[in-house]
Each structure stands twice: as C-alpha cells, then as structure tokens.
MDTraj code that builds the backbone (N, CA, C; nanometers):
import mdtraj as md
import numpy as np

residues = "UNK UNK UNK UNK UNK UNK UNK UNK UNK UNK UNK UNK UNK UNK UNK UNK UNK UNK UNK UNK UNK UNK UNK UNK UNK UNK UNK UNK UNK UNK UNK UNK UNK UNK UNK UNK UNK UNK UNK UNK UNK UNK UNK UNK UNK UNK UNK UNK UNK UNK UNK UNK UNK UNK UNK UNK UNK UNK UNK UNK UNK UNK UNK UNK UNK UNK UNK UNK UNK UNK UNK UNK UNK UNK UNK UNK UNK UNK UNK UNK UNK UNK UNK UNK UNK UNK UNK UNK UNK UNK UNK UNK UNK UNK UNK UNK UNK UNK UNK UNK UNK UNK UNK UNK UNK UNK UNK UNK UNK UNK UNK UNK UNK UNK UNK UNK UNK UNK UNK UNK UNK UNK UNK UNK UNK UNK UNK UNK UNK UNK UNK UNK UNK UNK UNK UNK UNK UNK UNK UNK UNK UNK UNK UNK UNK UNK UNK UNK UNK UNK UNK UNK UNK UNK UNK UNK UNK UNK UNK UNK UNK UNK UNK UNK UNK UNK UNK UNK UNK UNK UNK UNK UNK".split()
xyz = np.array([
    [5.2615, -0.2566, -3.1838],
    [5.3926, -0.1943, -3.1793],
    [5.3894, -0.0682, -3.2641],
    [5.4376, 0.0415, -3.2088],
    [5.4546, 0.1666, -3.2825],
    [5.6030, 0.1836, -3.3110],
    [5.6363, 0.2119, -3.4357],
    [5.7750, 0.2310, -3.4766],
    [5.7881, 0.3730, -3.5312],
    [5.8340, 0.4647, -3.4476],
    [5.8474, 0.6055, -3.4837],
    [5.9962, 0.6401, -3.4806],
    [6.0538, 0.6660, -3.5970],
    [6.1990, 0.6796, -3.6074],
    [6.2362, 0.8074, -3.6812],
    [6.3360, 0.8771, -3.6299],
    [6.3961, 0.9906, -3.6986],
    [6.5462, 0.9662, -3.7052],
    [6.5977, 0.9563, -3.8264],
    [6.7421, 0.9386, -3.8473],
    [6.7891, 1.0548, -3.9331],
    [6.8958, 1.1217, -3.8884],
    [6.9459, 1.2381, -3.9624],
    [7.0962, 1.2306, -3.9765],
    [7.1439, 1.2832, -4.0894],
    [7.2879, 1.2940, -4.1119],
    [7.3164, 1.4288, -4.1769],
    [7.4231, 1.4922, -4.1312],
    [7.4733, 1.6129, -4.1971],
    [7.5928, 1.5700, -4.2809],
    [7.5878, 1.6007, -4.4109],
    [7.6909, 1.5563, -4.5038],
    [7.7719, 1.6782, -4.5485],
    [7.9036, 1.6752, -4.5191],
    [7.9920, 1.7864, -4.5537],
    [8.0533, 1.7682, -4.6924],
    [8.1518, 1.8517, -4.7268],
    [8.2142, 1.8510, -4.8592],
    [8.2552, 1.7102, -4.9026],
    [8.2127, 1.6716, -5.0222],
    [8.2478, 1.5433, -5.0857],
    [8.2055, 1.4208, -5.0039],
    [8.1209, 1.4388, -4.9060],
    [8.0755, 1.3267, -4.8248],
    [7.9593, 1.2523, -4.8893],
    [7.9414, 1.1278, -4.8455],
    [7.8322, 1.0444, -4.8956],
    [7.7634, 0.9784, -4.7765],
    [7.6310, 0.9849, -4.7738],
    [7.5526, 0.9149, -4.6732],
    [7.4538, 0.8257, -4.7446],
    [7.4480, 0.6982, -4.7027],
    [7.3548, 0.6040, -4.7629],
    [7.2708, 0.5396, -4.6536],
    [7.1394, 0.5601, -4.6619],
    [7.0461, 0.4957, -4.5710],
    [6.9860, 0.3766, -4.6446],
    [6.9885, 0.2600, -4.5816],
    [6.9198, 0.1417, -4.6328],
    [6.8228, 0.0996, -4.5237],
    [6.6949, 0.0906, -4.5602],
    [6.5904, 0.0857, -4.4596],
    [6.4873, -0.0211, -4.4934],
    [6.4468, -0.0989, -4.3945],
    [6.3398, -0.1971, -4.4112],
    [6.2318, -0.1750, -4.3082],
    [6.1066, -0.1843, -4.3498],
    [5.9930, -0.1582, -4.2612],
    [5.8931, -0.2728, -4.2705],
    [5.8923, -0.3579, -4.1680],
    [5.7983, -0.4695, -4.1621],
    [5.7607, -0.4937, -4.0158],
    [5.6460, -0.5494, -3.9921],
    [5.6134, -0.6017, -3.8599],
    [5.5433, -0.5106, -3.7627],
    [5.5589, -0.3805, -3.7692],
    [5.4956, -0.2918, -3.6714],
    [5.3511, -0.2643, -3.7095],
    [5.2687, -0.2361, -3.6097],
    [5.1311, -0.1969, -3.6365],
    [5.1258, -0.0631, -3.7083],
    [5.2024, 0.0328, -3.6579],
    [5.2144, 0.1646, -3.7212],
    [5.3622, 0.1998, -3.7302],
    [5.4055, 0.2359, -3.8498],
    [5.5442, 0.2778, -3.8718],
    [5.5439, 0.4166, -3.9337],
    [5.6267, 0.5059, -3.8777],
    [5.6525, 0.6380, -3.9353],
    [5.8033, 0.6557, -3.9344],
    [5.8627, 0.6544, -4.0541],
    [6.0089, 0.6565, -4.0618],
    [6.0532, 0.7375, -4.1833],
    [6.1399, 0.8365, -4.1604],
    [6.1852, 0.9258, -4.2662],
    [6.3348, 0.9563, -4.2492],
    [6.4246, 0.8677, -4.2938],
    [6.5678, 0.8979, -4.2846],
    [6.5985, 1.0276, -4.3600],
    [6.6879, 1.1088, -4.3034],
    [6.7147, 1.2412, -4.3605],
    [6.8628, 1.2646, -4.3849],
    [6.8897, 1.3395, -4.4910],
    [7.0253, 1.3882, -4.5176],
    [7.0184, 1.5388, -4.5369],
    [7.1020, 1.6088, -4.4635],
    [7.1191, 1.7524, -4.4840],
    [7.2506, 1.7673, -4.5599],
    [7.2404, 1.7977, -4.6883],
    [7.3571, 1.8039, -4.7769],
    [7.4168, 1.9439, -4.7685],
    [7.4975, 1.9612, -4.6667],
    [7.5521, 2.0925, -4.6300],
    [7.6735, 2.1312, -4.7146],
    [7.7619, 2.0355, -4.7422],
    [7.8865, 2.0664, -4.8112],
    [7.8750, 2.0594, -4.9626],
    [7.9769, 2.1163, -5.0281],
    [7.9814, 2.1076, -5.1745],
    [7.9998, 1.9630, -5.2177],
    [7.9285, 1.9257, -5.3226],
    [7.9355, 1.7912, -5.3816],
    [7.8919, 1.6813, -5.2835],
    [7.8179, 1.7151, -5.1807],
    [7.7665, 1.6154, -5.0863],
    [7.6611, 1.5299, -5.1564],
    [7.6552, 1.4024, -5.1162],
    [7.5622, 1.3073, -5.1779],
    [7.4825, 1.2367, -5.0680],
    [7.3532, 1.2238, -5.0911],
    [7.2668, 1.1493, -5.0000],
    [7.1844, 1.0486, -5.0773],
    [7.1820, 0.9244, -5.0290],
    [7.1032, 0.8176, -5.0911],
    [7.0164, 0.7521, -4.9853],
    [6.8949, 0.7190, -5.0231],
    [6.8060, 0.6440, -4.9347],
    [6.7341, 0.5395, -5.0184],
    [6.7474, 0.4149, -4.9795],
    [6.6737, 0.3070, -5.0434],
    [6.5976, 0.2335, -4.9348],
    [6.4660, 0.2181, -4.9559],
    [6.3852, 0.1563, -4.8513],
    [6.2827, 0.0612, -4.9108],
    [6.2454, -0.0350, -4.8277],
    [6.1408, -0.1290, -4.8638],
    [6.0434, -0.1371, -4.7474],
    [5.9149, -0.1463, -4.7811],
    [5.8115, -0.1553, -4.6785],
    [5.7136, -0.2659, -4.7164],
    [5.6698, -0.3395, -4.6148],
    [5.5730, -0.4473, -4.6341],
    [5.4619, -0.4288, -4.5324],
    [5.3416, -0.3965, -4.5809],
    [5.2277, -0.3736, -4.4928],
    [5.1269, -0.4867, -4.5100],
    [5.0999, -0.5584, -4.4017],
    [5.0045, -0.6682, -4.4015],
    [4.8793, -0.6234, -4.3258],
    [4.7855, -0.7119, -4.3071],
    [4.6595, -0.6819, -4.2396],
    [4.6845, -0.6116, -4.1055],
    [4.6138, -0.4994, -4.0856],
    [4.6240, -0.4251, -3.9607],
    [4.7474, -0.3371, -3.9495],
    [4.8295, -0.3289, -4.0533],
    [4.9514, -0.2485, -4.0480],
    [4.9364, -0.1224, -4.1334],
    [4.9907, -0.0140, -4.0812],
    [4.9968, 0.1130, -4.1542],
    [5.1431, 0.1558, -4.1556],
    [5.1972, 0.1708, -4.2756],
    [5.3359, 0.2169, -4.2895],
    [5.3346, 0.3504, -4.3611],
    [5.3944, 0.4509, -4.2992],
    [5.4089, 0.5839, -4.3552],
    [5.5588, 0.6111, -4.3528],
    [5.6230, 0.5898, -4.4650],
    [5.7694, 0.5975, -4.4678],
    [5.8143, 0.6676, -4.5949],
    [5.9361, 0.7147, -4.5947],
    [5.9944, 0.7828, -4.7096],
    [6.1323, 0.8315, -4.6734],
    [6.1652, 0.9532, -4.7161],
    [6.2965, 1.0110, -4.6851],
    [6.2895, 1.1622, -4.7002],
    [6.3921, 1.2270, -4.6430],
    [6.4053, 1.3718, -4.6559],
    [6.5463, 1.4038, -4.7029],
    [6.5568, 1.4851, -4.8064],
    [6.6857, 1.5311, -4.8577],
    [6.6807, 1.6832, -4.8659],
    [6.7670, 1.7479, -4.7894],
    [6.7728, 1.8941, -4.7860],
    [6.9072, 1.9370, -4.8456],
    [6.9032, 2.0008, -4.9616],
    [7.0234, 2.0449, -5.0328],
    [7.0555, 2.1888, -4.9922],
    [7.1736, 2.2071, -4.9334],
    [7.2199, 2.3403, -4.8931],
    [7.3449, 2.3785, -4.9723],
    [7.4400, 2.2855, -4.9851],
    [7.5650, 2.3116, -5.0557],
    [7.5495, 2.3066, -5.2074],
    [7.6485, 2.3604, -5.2764],
    [7.6473, 2.3610, -5.4227],
    [7.6829, 2.2234, -5.4779],
    [7.6279, 2.1929, -5.5957],
    [7.6591, 2.0686, -5.6680],
    [7.6281, 1.9429, -5.5864],
    [7.5223, 1.9463, -5.5095],
    [7.4834, 1.8308, -5.4287],
    [7.3938, 1.7374, -5.5101],
    [7.3838, 1.6138, -5.4614],
    [7.3059, 1.5140, -5.5340],
    [7.2361, 1.4226, -5.4337],
    [7.1095, 1.3906, -5.4632],
    [7.0386, 1.2951, -5.3778],
    [6.9565, 1.1987, -5.4623],
    [6.9342, 1.0814, -5.4027],
    [6.8589, 0.9768, -5.4704],
    [6.7738, 0.9042, -5.3664],
    [6.6439, 0.8985, -5.3896],
    [6.5524, 0.8265, -5.3020],
    [6.4852, 0.7176, -5.3853],
    [6.4943, 0.5929, -5.3377],
    [6.4223, 0.4808, -5.3980],
    [6.3405, 0.4170, -5.2867],
    [6.2088, 0.4155, -5.3036],
    [6.1190, 0.3604, -5.2033],
    [6.0280, 0.2579, -5.2691],
    [6.0313, 0.1356, -5.2188],
    [5.9481, 0.0268, -5.2712],
    [5.8566, -0.0209, -5.1598],
    [5.7274, -0.0389, -5.1920],
    [5.6300, -0.0821, -5.0917],
    [5.5440, -0.1942, -5.1469],
    [5.5043, -0.2814, -5.0557],
    [5.4142, -0.3908, -5.0877],
    [5.3013, -0.3864, -4.9852],
    [5.1769, -0.3873, -5.0343],
    [5.0604, -0.3883, -4.9452],
    [4.9776, -0.5130, -4.9749],
    [4.9448, -0.5878, -4.8685],
    [4.8745, -0.7146, -4.8836],
    [4.7718, -0.7316, -4.7712],
    [4.6643, -0.8028, -4.7984],
    [4.5622, -0.8360, -4.6972],
    [4.5053, -0.7139, -4.6258],
    [4.4859, -0.6048, -4.6974],
    [4.4296, -0.4837, -4.6387],
    [4.5313, -0.3914, -4.5733],
    [4.6608, -0.4184, -4.5898],
    [4.7646, -0.3306, -4.5352],
    [4.7672, -0.1958, -4.6065],
    [4.8202, -0.0961, -4.5389],
    [4.8316, 0.0391, -4.5949],
    [4.9787, 0.0791, -4.5933],
    [5.0307, 0.1143, -4.7108],
    [5.1705, 0.1554, -4.7212],
    [5.1790, 0.2847, -4.8004],
    [5.2193, 0.3928, -4.7343],
    [5.2280, 0.5251, -4.7962],
    [5.3719, 0.5717, -4.8058],
    [5.4020, 0.6458, -4.9141],
    [5.5298, 0.7162, -4.9251],
    [5.5040, 0.8615, -4.8877],
    [5.5880, 0.9149, -4.7990],
    [5.5821, 1.0569, -4.7630],
    [5.7265, 1.1051, -4.7589],
    [5.7580, 1.2044, -4.8408],
    [5.8960, 1.2500, -4.8447],
    [5.9074, 1.3977, -4.8777],
    [6.0237, 1.4519, -4.8441],
    [6.0555, 1.5908, -4.8745],
    [6.1913, 1.5969, -4.9417],
    [6.1953, 1.6632, -5.0544],
    [6.3218, 1.6949, -5.1195],
    [6.3215, 1.8452, -5.1427],
    [6.4195, 1.9127, -5.0838],
    [6.4253, 2.0590, -5.0927],
    [6.5644, 2.1008, -5.1380],
    [6.5682, 2.1747, -5.2464],
    [6.6942, 2.2312, -5.2949],
    [6.6880, 2.3818, -5.2689],
    [6.7704, 2.4275, -5.1745],
    [6.7698, 2.5682, -5.1341],
    [6.8271, 2.6594, -5.2426],
    [6.8058, 2.7867, -5.2246],
    [6.8495, 2.8871, -5.3224],
    [7.0001, 2.8796, -5.3489],
    [7.0802, 2.8588, -5.2450],
    [7.2256, 2.8551, -5.2608],
    [7.2804, 2.7223, -5.3099],
    [7.1968, 2.6221, -5.3233],
    [7.2409, 2.4890, -5.3667],
    [7.2385, 2.4795, -5.5196],
    [7.3151, 2.5671, -5.5829],
    [7.3130, 2.5733, -5.7290],
    [7.3710, 2.4455, -5.7896],
    [7.3259, 2.4153, -5.9104],
    [7.3707, 2.2979, -5.9864],
    [7.3502, 2.1668, -5.9096],
    [7.2417, 2.1564, -5.8380],
    [7.2138, 2.0353, -5.7615],
    [7.1089, 1.9506, -5.8336],
    [7.1062, 1.8220, -5.7970],
    [7.0178, 1.7267, -5.8646],
    [6.9580, 1.6308, -5.7620],
    [6.8296, 1.6021, -5.7783],
    [6.7626, 1.5071, -5.6904],
    [6.6718, 1.4161, -5.7731],
    [6.6717, 1.2887, -5.7355],
    [6.5853, 1.1902, -5.7993],
    [6.5033, 1.1204, -5.6924],
    [6.3727, 1.1087, -5.7159],
    [6.2826, 1.0416, -5.6232],
    [6.2027, 0.9384, -5.7029],
    [6.2109, 0.8120, -5.6603],
    [6.1344, 0.7050, -5.7234],
    [6.0630, 0.6279, -5.6141],
    [5.9308, 0.6304, -5.6173],
    [5.8545, 0.5561, -5.5167],
    [5.7488, 0.4726, -5.5867],
    [5.7560, 0.3426, -5.5613],
    [5.6687, 0.2474, -5.6277],
    [5.6027, 0.1565, -5.5247],
    [5.4748, 0.1263, -5.5482],
    [5.4004, 0.0357, -5.4608],
    [5.3308, -0.0684, -5.5461],
    [5.3304, -0.1901, -5.4965],
    [5.2518, -0.2956, -5.5583],
    [5.1457, -0.3388, -5.4568],
    [5.0206, -0.3394, -5.5034],
    [4.9072, -0.3760, -5.4192],
    [4.8658, -0.5176, -5.4574],
    [4.8635, -0.6052, -5.3586],
    [4.8429, -0.7474, -5.3850],
    [4.6956, -0.7914, -5.3845],
    [4.6037, -0.7045, -5.3393],
    [4.4627, -0.7426, -5.3343],
    [4.3750, -0.6181, -5.3338],
    [4.2426, -0.6386, -5.3387],
    [4.1487, -0.5257, -5.3479],
    [4.1321, -0.4496, -5.2165],
    [4.1784, -0.5046, -5.1050],
    [4.1588, -0.4414, -4.9752],
    [4.2758, -0.3536, -4.9306],
    [4.3889, -0.3649, -4.9963],
    [4.5086, -0.2891, -4.9574],
    [4.5064, -0.1508, -5.0215],
    [4.5849, -0.0583, -4.9618],
    [4.5845, 0.0809, -5.0084],
    [4.7249, 0.1394, -5.0052],
    [4.7413, 0.2459, -5.0848],
    [4.8674, 0.3184, -5.0851],
    [4.8461, 0.4593, -5.1379],
    [4.9209, 0.5545, -5.0829],
    [4.9223, 0.6923, -5.1311],
    [5.0672, 0.7390, -5.1413],
    [5.0887, 0.8345, -5.2287],
    [5.2193, 0.8977, -5.2424],
    [5.2019, 1.0454, -5.2102],
    [5.2803, 1.0940, -5.1121],
    [5.2667, 1.2319, -5.0647],
    [5.4043, 1.2994, -5.0713],
    [5.4425, 1.3469, -5.1903],
    [5.5738, 1.4117, -5.2030],
    [5.5656, 1.5605, -5.1719],
    [5.6777, 1.6147, -5.1261],
    [5.6935, 1.7583, -5.1055],
    [5.8274, 1.7946, -5.1695],
    [5.8240, 1.8371, -5.2945],
    [5.9459, 1.8672, -5.3710],
    [5.9540, 2.0165, -5.3979],
    [6.0666, 2.0774, -5.3572],
    [6.0834, 2.2225, -5.3686],
    [6.2200, 2.2524, -5.4286],
    [6.2214, 2.3304, -5.5378],
    [6.3472, 2.3778, -5.5971],
    [6.3454, 2.5302, -5.5898],
    [6.4479, 2.5891, -5.5264],
    [6.4503, 2.7340, -5.5052],
    [6.5567, 2.8056, -5.5880],
    [6.6072, 2.7404, -5.6929],
    [6.6981, 2.8091, -5.7857],
    [6.6762, 2.7528, -5.9252],
    [6.7259, 2.8250, -6.0269],
    [6.7001, 2.7870, -6.1662],
    [6.8020, 2.6911, -6.2251],
    [6.9075, 2.6572, -6.1535],
    [7.0113, 2.5700, -6.2100],
    [7.0027, 2.4267, -6.1569],
    [6.9029, 2.3977, -6.0766],
    [6.8901, 2.2659, -6.0140],
    [6.7647, 2.1939, -6.0629],
    [6.7626, 2.0614, -6.0408],
    [6.6537, 1.9790, -6.0925],
    [6.6121, 1.8744, -5.9884],
    [6.4808, 1.8536, -5.9774],
    [6.4268, 1.7395, -5.9038],
    [6.3444, 1.6586, -6.0026],
    [6.3732, 1.5294, -6.0089],
    [6.2924, 1.4378, -6.0889],
    [6.2158, 1.3477, -5.9933],
    [6.0856, 1.3330, -6.0177],
    [6.0021, 1.2500, -5.9298],
    [5.9217, 1.1534, -6.0160],
    [5.9282, 1.0265, -5.9774],
    [5.8521, 0.9231, -6.0472],
    [5.7826, 0.8383, -5.9416],
    [5.6535, 0.8134, -5.9615],
    [5.5791, 0.7317, -5.8656],
    [5.4822, 0.6410, -5.9399],
    [5.4719, 0.5166, -5.8923],
    [5.3732, 0.4249, -5.9478],
    [5.3067, 0.3485, -5.8337],
    [5.1791, 0.3254, -5.8515],
    [5.1042, 0.2365, -5.7639],
    [5.0305, 0.1418, -5.8576],
    [5.0584, 0.0127, -5.8425],
    [4.9978, -0.0825, -5.9351],
    [4.9525, -0.2077, -5.8614],
    [4.8604, -0.2778, -5.9251],
    [4.8148, -0.4060, -5.8731],
    [4.8949, -0.5168, -5.9399],
    [4.8922, -0.6353, -5.8810],
    [4.9563, -0.7511, -5.9428],
    [4.8884, -0.7737, -6.0770],
    [4.9684, -0.7833, -6.1811],
    [4.9163, -0.8026, -6.3159],
    [4.8568, -0.9427, -6.3310],
    [4.7276, -0.9475, -6.3645],
    [4.6615, -1.0768, -6.3850],
    [4.7227, -1.1492, -6.5051],
    [4.7643, -1.0726, -6.6062],
    [4.8242, -1.1329, -6.7251],
    [4.9589, -1.1986, -6.6918],
    [5.0412, -1.1282, -6.6155],
    [5.1706, -1.1851, -6.5767],
    [5.1515, -1.3064, -6.4861],
    [5.0555, -1.2960, -6.3952],
    [5.0264, -1.4074, -6.3050],
    [4.9787, -1.5297, -6.3855],
    [4.8885, -1.5061, -6.4803],
    [4.8394, -1.6150, -6.5648],
    [4.9536, -1.6777, -6.6443],
    [5.0403, -1.5932, -6.7002],
    [5.1528, -1.6441, -6.7801],
    [5.2421, -1.7360, -6.6961],
    [5.2802, -1.6910, -6.5779],
    [5.3669, -1.7728, -6.4924],
    [5.2976, -1.9026, -6.4498],
    [5.1691, -1.8946, -6.4191],
    [5.0957, -2.0143, -6.3801],
    [5.0819, -2.1114, -6.4978],
    [5.0724, -2.0584, -6.6204],
    [5.0645, -2.1459, -6.7383],
    [5.1963, -2.2179, -6.7640],
    [5.3031, -2.1693, -6.7042],
    [5.4344, -2.2339, -6.7168],
    [5.4599, -2.3332, -6.6038],
    [5.3571, -2.3568, -6.5192],
    [5.3685, -2.4585, -6.4170],
    [5.3920, -2.4078, -6.2758],
    [5.4037, -2.2748, -6.2564],
    [5.4227, -2.2211, -6.1223],
    [5.2891, -2.2159, -6.0493],
    [5.2906, -2.2440, -5.9190],
    [5.1693, -2.2273, -5.8394],
    [5.1383, -2.0777, -5.8290],
    [5.0153, -2.0447, -5.7903],
    [4.9781, -1.9038, -5.7774],
    [5.0676, -1.8321, -5.6755],
    [5.0940, -1.8972, -5.5617],
    [5.1789, -1.8349, -5.4594],
    [5.3206, -1.8118, -5.5095],
    [5.3779, -1.9101, -5.5787],
    [5.5136, -1.8939, -5.6304],
    [5.5175, -1.7890, -5.7410],
    [5.4145, -1.7846, -5.8246],
    [5.4080, -1.6830, -5.9298],
    [5.4031, -1.5428, -5.8680],
    [5.3223, -1.5244, -5.7631],
    [5.3163, -1.3945, -5.6947],
    [5.4518, -1.3600, -5.6329],
    [5.5164, -1.4598, -5.5729],
    [5.6479, -1.4372, -5.5131],
    [5.7489, -1.3912, -5.6183],
    [5.7482, -1.4534, -5.7352],
    [5.8402, -1.4133, -5.8426],
    [5.8132, -1.2699, -5.8882],
    [5.6861, -1.2338, -5.8998],
    [5.6520, -1.0970, -5.9402],
    [5.6983, -0.9957, -5.8361],
    [5.6802, -1.0287, -5.7078],
    [5.7247, -0.9385, -5.6009],
    [5.8772, -0.9265, -5.6007],
    [5.9467, -1.0377, -5.6187],
    [6.0934, -1.0331, -5.6196],
    [6.1450, -0.9467, -5.7360],
    [6.0802, -0.9551, -5.8499],
    [6.1178, -0.8673, -5.9616],
    [6.0889, -0.7207, -5.9300],
    [5.9804, -0.6957, -5.8596],
    [5.9414, -0.5595, -5.8211],
    [6.0443, -0.4953, -5.7281],
    [6.1020, -0.5742, -5.6364],
    [6.1947, -0.5177, -5.5373],
    [6.3414, -0.5369, -5.5773],
    [6.3692, -0.5634, -5.7022],
    [6.5075, -0.5907, -5.7452],
    [6.6038, -0.4774, -5.7095],
    [6.5588, -0.3527, -5.7070],
    [6.6467, -0.2398, -5.6689],
    [6.6986, -0.2547, -5.5275],
    [6.6160, -0.3098, -5.4407],
    [6.6544, -0.3254, -5.3007],
    [6.7537, -0.4385, -5.2852],
])
top = md.Topology()
chain = top.add_chain()
for i, resn in enumerate(residues, 1):
    res = top.add_residue(resn, chain, resSeq=i)
    for name in ("N", "CA", "C"):
        top.add_atom(name, md.element.get_by_symbol(name[0]), res)
traj = md.Trajectory(xyz[None], top)
C-alpha cells in the first residue's frame, strides 16, 4: 500500500488550524500536512505520530508557511521504528519577509527499538526577517537499556517494559 497525502489549509486573520495525524500500516507513506498562515495572528499546529515496522518506510512531517504578521506555528512529530522499519521526519517551516514578529517551533523525536531500524531528520527552516524566530529540536534515540533493566527489575516483562517506555515517549500525542 502506498499512502501519498497532501493536506493544506489557508488560515486567515485570528484563525487556527490543527492537524492531528497518525501514520501506520502502509508500505510507503509520504504525508506533509500544511498550513499557509496568511492572516494576521494566524496559528497552525501539527501533531503527528508514525510507526514503521518491518518493510515500512514512513516519510512524514509538516509544512508551515508564515505570510501574515504575528503568526505562530507548532510542529510536534513523534516516530517509532521497529524490526527494521524506517521513519523519517521531513518538514518545511518558512517565515516570509512580511511575516514580522512571527514564531515557529519544530520538535521531532524518534525512538529506535532495535539495531535494524533507521531514522533521519530532514528539516528546511527559513526565516526571512529579523523580528521572527524558528526553534528546532530533534532527537533520535534507542530504547535505553538502563531504563529497560530498571523496569524489568521491578517485575515487568521485557515487552511490557518496552510498551511503558514507548507510551511515555508518545505522551504529547
């Protein structure tokens, strides 16, 4: 199954658009929900979760294009890669010259459950004026052996301990 999706919203004055997105099950997924923040004080939010298992490639993220003044965007992307799955974040955040006093936050985190899984972060962040800010934070980490050992020493099975760690990882979603 190929899952190729383009979702776009134009956000006018004082408008808010929130994309909530889940990506599981397809062989190949390419999905980038977008907000064009055209009006003053327009807000765009995107929160997504991706789960890539054996034979799956997920290339997902979001696009936020700031055009109006005093706009704000927030992208939170969480990914889990297991059994050789590949989960990548690819996103664009652009604050145009006329989008003065605008702010954007991008947080993309991946947890890799085994040695065969992979993940990359491919951001494209552009600020074209001096009064605006983009903050970008990205992490790619493996399941902590210390945390896993600690939970197992408290009587949890390995599978349940991994499940608890994953649930804590995706708490934002």
